[in-house]
Structure formats: structure tokens, C-alpha cells
N, C-alpha and C positions, 0 to 999 in steps of 0.2 A: 708713342708719346701719350702721356697722361696729363690731365688738367686738374688743378686744385683751386678751390675758391675759399675766400674768407672775408668777413665783414658783414655789411648790412644784408639782412635776409628776411625782412618783414613780410615779403610776398612770396617767399620760397624760391627766389631767383637763383640761389646757389644749389638748389635741387638736392637738399639733404634729406627730404622726406618724400615718400611716395604713397603713404597712407595717412589718414587723419590721426591727429594726436589723441592719445588716451588722456583721461582726466588727470592721471598722476604725472603726465608728461607736459602739462600745459604751462610750463615755466616760460613766461613771456620773454625774459632776458635771453634764455637759451635759444628761443625761436628767432628773435630779432637779430641777435648778434652771434655770428659764427666766429669764435675766437681761434679755434684750432683749424689750420688748413684742412679742408675736406675734399676728398676726391670726387670728381664729377663724372657723369656718364656722358661725355660730350667731347667735341673737338672744335677748334677754331672759334673761340668765343667772341661775341660782340655784346656789349652791355650798355644799358642806360640805367636810370635810377630804379625802376621797378621791375625790369625784365632783363633776361638774357636770351641770346639766340646763338645757335651754332650750326654750321653747315659742314657736311662731309664732302669735300670736293672730289674725292676719289671713289665715292659710292653713290647710291641712288636712294638713300634712306630719307631724303628730304631734310628740312630744317627743324631742329628741335628747339622749342621754346620753353622757357621757365619763368615763373613770376606772376605778376598781376594779370588776372583774367584768364589764365591758362586752364585752370580747373580747381575745384574745391577738394576733390578726393585724391588728387595726385599732384605732384609737384612739377612734373615735366610732361610735355606733349609734343607731338609732331605736327607741323603745320601742313598736314594733308597732302593731297596729290599735287597741289599748286606749286610745291617746292621741289618736286622730283627733278633731279639733274642739276640742281643749283650748285654753283661753284663758289659763291661768296654771299654773305648776308650781313645786313647792317640794321640794328634795331634802335628805335626811339620810343618815346612815350606814346606816340600815336600811330606810327607807321613801321612797316617792315619792308626793307628794300632787298630784292633778290637779284643776283647777277647770274645769268646763264651764258652759255657759249654763244648764243645768237640774239639775246635780248636782255633788257634790264626792266624790272617791274617794281612798283611801289604798291603795297597793300595796306588798307586802312584797318588797323587792329581794333577799332572801336565799332566796326560794322561787320556783319557776317555776309560779306559780299562774295559772289562767285567769280567776279572778275577784278582785275587790278584797278586801282584808282588812276594809275598812270603807267605807261609802258613806252619803251624806246627800242626799236629794232636795231641791231647792229649790222653794219654793212660788211660785205665780204672782206674789204680792206681792214676793218676793225677786228674781224674774227681771226684773220691771218697774223695779226700783230700780237703784242703781249696780252696775256689774260687781264680782264678787268679786275682792278683792285679797289673796291669801294673805300671811300666815297668817290674816287676818280672813275670817270667813264670817258669814252672817246669824245673829245672836244670840250669837256667840262667836268662838272662834279654834281653830286646829288646831295641835297639838304634834307633834313628830317621832316619838313613840312612844305606845303605848296607855296610857291611854284618849285617843284622838286629840282628841275634841271637848271643849272647856271653854266653859261659858257665861259671858257678861258681862252685867252689869246694864244694862238699857236706858238708864238715866240717864247713862251714860258717853258715849253717842253716839260710839263709836269711829270715828276717821277713818283711823288708821294704827296698826299694831302691829308690834313687832320682838321676836324671841326671841333671847336670849343663851344661853350655856352652861347657866345655871341661874337666869336671871331674865328678866323681860319688861318692856317699856316701851311705853306707849300714849299717843297724843295724841287728844284729843277734837275734836269739830267746832268748839268754841269756842277750841281751842288750848291747853287745860290738859294737863299731863303727869302720868301716873300710872305708878308702878312697883310691882313685887311679885316675890317669889321670894327667892333667896339674897342676903344683904347683907353677907357677910363681908369684902368688899373695897371697900365704900362704893359699889358699883355701883347702888344704889337712889337715891342722892342725897338721903337724908333727914338726913345729918349724923351718923349712927350706923352701927355695923357689925352691925346685927341684921337678921333676915329678916322678910318680910311675907307672910302667906298670902293676903291680899286686896289688890286695887289700892289704893294710897294716893297721894294727890296730892303732887307735889314742890313743897312750899310755897315754896322759894327761887325758883321760876320763876313763881309765881302773879302774874297780872296782865300777863305778857309772853307773848302768844300765840305758840305754836310751830307749825311747819308740817310738819317731818319729824323722825323719830327713828331711832336706830340702836343696836344692841347688839353687843358683842364677847364675848370670853371672860368677863371680869370688869370691863368698863368700858362706859360709855354715852355717847351724844352726841345732841344735838338742834339744830335750826336754827330761829331765830325768824322771824316773818313779815318782819322787817326784814333778814334775811340774816346775823344774828350766830350764831356757833357756840358752844355750851356743851358742856363735857365733864366727866366725873366717874368715879370708880372707881379701879381699880388702875393704877399708873403704873410698874411694875417695869421695863418696857422702853421707857419714854418714849412709850407709846401715847396719853397725854393731851396730848402736846406741851409738857409741863412738865418742869423739871429732874429727871433721874433719877440716883440714886446709882449704880446698877448700870452705866449707860453711862459715867458719869464715871470710875469705877474702871477700866473696860475701856480707856478712852482714856489714862488715866495709865499703865497697865501697858504699853500699846503704845509710848508716848513713852519710857518708861524702858528698854524693850528696844532701841529704836532709838538711844538716846543712848549715848555712849561712857562716861559716868560716871553713877552712880545719881542720880536726881533727888530733891531734898529734898521733904518733905511740904509741902503748902500751909500757908502761915502763917496764913490766915484760915479761918474756918468757912463753907463754902458752904451754901446752903439747897437741900435736895432734898425732893421730894414723892414718897412711895411710895404713899400712899392719899389721894385727894381725895374726901372724903365729901359735899361740897356741889358743886353745879354751878359751874364756873369758866368765865368768858368767855375764849375763846382767840382771839387776834388773828392769824389765819392770814396775811392780807395786808391792809394798811390801805386799799388802793385799790379793793377789790372785795368784793361780798357773796358769801356761801356759798349755793350752790343745791342741793347734794347732798352727803351724807356716808354712809360705810359703815365698819363696824368688823370687823376680823379678830380672831383670837385675842389677838394682842398688837400689832396695828398699826391705823392709822386712815388713811382717805383722804377727801379733800374736793375738790369741784369749785367753782370760782369763777364769777361771772357773766361773766367774760372768757373762759371756756372752758379755763382752766388747771387742771391736776390737781396737788394737793399731798398728800404722804404723810409719815408719821412713825411711829416705833415700832420694833419688831423687824424686822430686814431680812435675817436669816440665809439665806433662800432667794431673795432678790431681789425680794421682794413689794412693795418700795417703788418699784420701777420706775426706779431710778437706774443700772441696769446694773452693780451691784456688790452685795456682801452686807453692807454697812455698816448699822448701826442708827442712829437719830437721835431725839433728844427735842425736835427743833425741826422745824416744818413746812418742807419743801423742795419746790420746784416740780419736776415731772417734765418735763425738757427735751425728751424724745423727741417728744412730741406737738406741741410748739411748732415744733421743727425740721422736722417733717413737714407743717407747715401744717394741722394738725388741731385741731379744737375739741372738747374733752371735754364730753359732755352728761349722762352718768350714770356711776355707779360702784357696783360690787358687790365686796365682800371675801369671799373664802373664809377658812378658818382661817389658812392660810399662803400665800395667793396673792390676786391682785387682778385684776379684770376691768373694763375701761373701754369705754364706748360713745362713739364719735366721729363727727363729720361734718367735711366740708371747711370751712375757715374762711370761704370766700366764700359758704357756704350759711347763710341766716338761720335762727335757731332758731324752731321752730313754737310 
């Protein structure tokens, strides 16, 4: 499996350079914005705004970091002996969480400490169960800042959990979806703009088992067992794939600037959605099911059962993968991977960038 990255790269977190730039290569635009999907020397990517981390669960090479603070003369670095044997990793602006077969550790990236800031030993019963899948850990979940550990009620039987900027979304073993945290942009999916301190079931999805969940800055998404995609929350940049007033105004201004004569205002009132407080079914493509979804700060990416990648939302840094900086409130297929005869199998969004796992099209999915 190979990984590709595109979008925001101001700190080298996409790992496209391993040597300092020469003077003739110091084009800031090319350094900050990676418009063409670029292959990474990595696996299993975790991303935040300024860094990426990847762990090799089948090897002992440790966790590879890229981005802010990793090094001036090289773009990528290995997080030393501390991460040997790591099975999963989660990166934030301040901490790196490492999951091993017998423990979970949080390391402060702002200090050169020789010991973890926080650690939790796993019991024999935890080790014999399913492997830890961050941010979930036995009995609860890990957040990017202290206090790291938060407990969850056993009755939830959490199968997967995703953390947004200020909210969380969880799917249970039975496929029910729970959300909690900040709700000011409708990102909790309860039909109101209020916050919830404790997990609350998303009633609009009750009875429709879900398999995967994702969160962005202020929006959320989930995939049903049948491969349908549901989205809700803030739609300021079209990140829900629904009509966005902001993008419509930007298009009208661009058309007016290119036209010789000023354009008249639209005669009819268009319908725009700035906040979608209930889950909405998004028809990405009628011919395929959705198998994976991830959310950035203001963009979203989804993978279909045919191995195609679709993206939508804010695209100022090229994070939509269309090799331009255009934004879109409609899902559009990333043609790069189809042209390269590659099948996308997984997707991870950083705040302003995107990372896709691919295999050759003639290789069957496991």
C-alpha cells in the first residue's frame, strides 16, 4: 500500500523534501501548497495542522514524524527508541499518543523529555481483546491535551470514535451514533445549536446502523452499513457538499470580474445551507457505496467501493486534490488516481491537507 499527500505543506508535513531548498527553488507557493498528489515514505497517517505521524504496526521502525519542529535540514524524522513496537499513533499540535500492545503513552512534543507525560498500562484482559484503535482505549478515549484520559460508560460498547476541534462522535457495536461537545454549528446532529457535556444519541440516525464516523472543525459525517454517507454541521465552505452561499458569492464575483459588463443580480432566490443541524443524506455518486470518509477543518473526502476518491469543501491549499486551489460545494472525483491506474482504499484529512492510501487497480482489496 502506498500513501499520497496533497494540500497545506508550510511545515513540510507532507514530506516532499529531505534537503534544504536551493535559492532557485525558493518559490513559497510551491512549498506551502502541494497541488499534485505526492507519494509519501510512510504508512498509516495521523495528521494535525502542522504535523503528521505514521506508525508501522507490522514492523519495529518506530513512528515517523514530519512537519513543525521535526528538523530544519530534513523533512521527516523517526521518533526515536521511545516508539519502537508502536501499533498506532495519534498526533496533535502539542502531543503524540502512542499505543503499544501493553500500554498507551502521551509524549509532549514541545519538550525533549525522556519519559512520557502520561501513560496507562493495559490489563491482561485488555491485551487479549481487540487491538487499541486510537483515540479509543480500554474504558474510554484519549484527547490531545491534559487530562488525556476520559472514561466512557460501558453500555456504549464503543466501536469507533473521532475527535473534532471541540466535539466528538462515537459509533457503538450496534451501529448507534452518539455525539457530545460544542454544538454551536450544528455539528452534534441533534437539530439544535446547543452543546452536550455527555454522549447523546443522534436520534435522526436511530435504527440505521452506522459503521464509520468522522469529524472536522465544526462538521461531522458517518457511513451506514449499506454504504450511505450522512453529513451535518457547518457548511460555510461547502464542506457538507450542500449549496454554500459563500462559494456562490465568490463564483459570481469571479464571473463579474471576467465579464466586460456588470452582471445583473439573480432574479430568483437560491437556497443555501450555512448550518445543517440534522444529518443529511449526501449522494456522492449513485453507482457506488461509500467505504471511507474523513473530515478536515473545512473540507471532506470520501472513498467509494470502486476505489475512487471524491472531495469537496475549502480548497485554498490544494487539499481537494484537483491540482488547483478551487473550492467546491459539490463532491468531485479526484482524477489523478484514476489516471495513474490506482485504487484508493483509505483516506485521512489533516486540517488543510489530505492523505490517501492506494493500491494498483489490478490488486484485489483484502
